[in-house]
One Martini backbone bead per residue (centre of mass of N, CA, C, O) as a GRO file, in nm:
protein
   85
    1MET     BB    1   1.238   4.941   4.109
    2LYS     BB    2   1.082   5.031   3.823
    3LYS     BB    3   1.012   5.310   3.662
    4LYS     BB    4   0.766   5.463   3.514
    5LEU     BB    5   0.700   5.574   3.211
    6LEU     BB    6   0.609   5.823   3.028
    7SER     BB    7   0.359   5.928   2.841
    8LEU     BB    8   0.240   6.121   2.600
    9ASP     BB    9  -0.003   6.230   2.771
   10GLU     BB   10   0.189   6.319   3.012
   11MET     BB   11   0.390   6.506   2.836
   12GLU     BB   12   0.225   6.723   2.685
   13PRO     BB   13   0.178   6.945   2.910
   14ILE     BB   14   0.478   6.998   2.950
   15ALA     BB   15   0.541   7.087   2.659
   16LYS     BB   16   0.329   7.310   2.630
   17GLU     BB   17   0.428   7.501   2.855
   18ALA     BB   18   0.724   7.530   2.760
   19THR     BB   19   0.652   7.637   2.478
   20ARG     BB   20   0.494   7.885   2.561
   21ARG     BB   21   0.730   8.021   2.708
   22ALA     BB   22   0.931   8.025   2.468
   23LEU     BB   23   0.743   8.186   2.263
   24SER     BB   24   0.715   8.453   2.442
   25GLU     BB   25   1.017   8.554   2.335
   26TYR     BB   26   0.857   8.606   2.073
   27PRO     BB   27   0.713   8.709   1.816
   28GLU     BB   28   0.397   8.704   1.714
   29PRO     BB   29   0.242   8.534   1.504
   30SER     BB   30   0.019   8.513   1.291
   31LYS     BB   31  -0.289   8.379   1.268
   32GLU     BB   32  -0.238   8.246   0.995
   33ASP     BB   33   0.011   8.088   1.074
   34GLN     BB   34  -0.111   7.941   1.323
   35ALA     BB   35  -0.333   7.786   1.155
   36ASN     BB   36  -0.089   7.593   1.024
   37TRP     BB   37  -0.029   7.451   1.267
   38THR     BB   38   0.136   7.150   1.377
   39LEU     BB   39   0.128   6.848   1.569
   40GLY     BB   40   0.400   6.649   1.667
   41LYS     BB   41   0.425   6.305   1.789
   42PHE     BB   42   0.691   6.134   1.971
   43GLU     BB   43   0.809   5.808   2.075
   44ALA     BB   44   1.069   5.714   2.271
   45GLU     BB   45   1.249   5.549   2.495
   46SER     BB   46   1.352   5.840   2.654
   47GLU     BB   47   1.143   6.025   2.477
   48GLY     BB   48   0.954   6.309   2.400
   49LEU     BB   49   0.827   6.453   2.091
   50PHE     BB   50   0.742   6.804   2.016
   51GLU     BB   51   0.607   6.946   1.717
   52ILE     BB   52   0.597   7.251   1.554
   53TYR     BB   53   0.442   7.284   1.226
   54ILE     BB   54   0.461   7.341   0.872
   55PRO     BB   55   0.332   7.201   0.624
   56SER     BB   56   0.416   7.009   0.327
   57GLU     BB   57   0.427   6.833   0.052
   58GLN     BB   58   0.716   6.802   0.150
   59PRO     BB   59   0.841   6.695   0.440
   60LEU     BB   60   1.127   6.841   0.412
   61ASP     BB   61   0.965   7.139   0.383
   62ALA     BB   62   0.901   7.169   0.656
   63LYS     BB   63   0.829   7.403   0.920
   64VAL     BB   64   0.993   7.446   1.210
   65ILE     BB   65   0.918   7.601   1.520
   66SER     BB   66   0.922   7.360   1.744
   67ARG     BB   67   1.105   7.168   2.012
   68ALA     BB   68   1.013   6.916   2.245
   69ARG     BB   69   1.179   6.755   2.522
   70VAL     BB   70   1.086   6.461   2.713
   71ASP     BB   71   1.160   6.294   2.986
   72ARG     BB   72   1.037   5.979   3.078
   73ARG     BB   73   1.151   5.975   3.381
   74THR     BB   74   1.144   6.305   3.484
   75GLY     BB   75   1.012   6.550   3.292
   76ALA     BB   76   1.219   6.688   3.153
   77VAL     BB   77   1.263   7.000   2.965
   78SER     BB   78   1.320   7.099   2.618
   79VAL     BB   79   1.348   7.399   2.404
   80GLU     BB   80   1.316   7.472   2.060
   81VAL     BB   81   1.345   7.766   1.852
   82PHE     BB   82   1.277   7.864   1.486
   83LEU     BB   83   1.276   8.172   1.533
   84GLU     BB   84   1.289   8.504   1.501
   85LYS     BB   85   1.360   8.786   1.717
   0.00000   0.00000   0.00000
C-alpha cells in the first residue's frame, strides 16, 4: 500500500518549527527587516519548499533569508539560513 504524501498544510508547521530553531542561532534581525519578510511555499513531487525572503521589484533580486525543505514521505526537514552569524 502506497503511503499518502504530506500536503503543504501538513508540512508547514514542520518547516516553521525547524526554521524558528535554525534562525535562533543567528542575531535577531530588526523588527523593520522582519516586517518585510514574506513566506513562499512550493510543493514538488518529493518535497515541500518554504522560503522566507524579502521581495524586490525584480524577482531575481529578492533576498532569501531561509529555505526549509520537508520530505513529503517522511516529514524529515532540513533548513538553510542565508544570514551572517
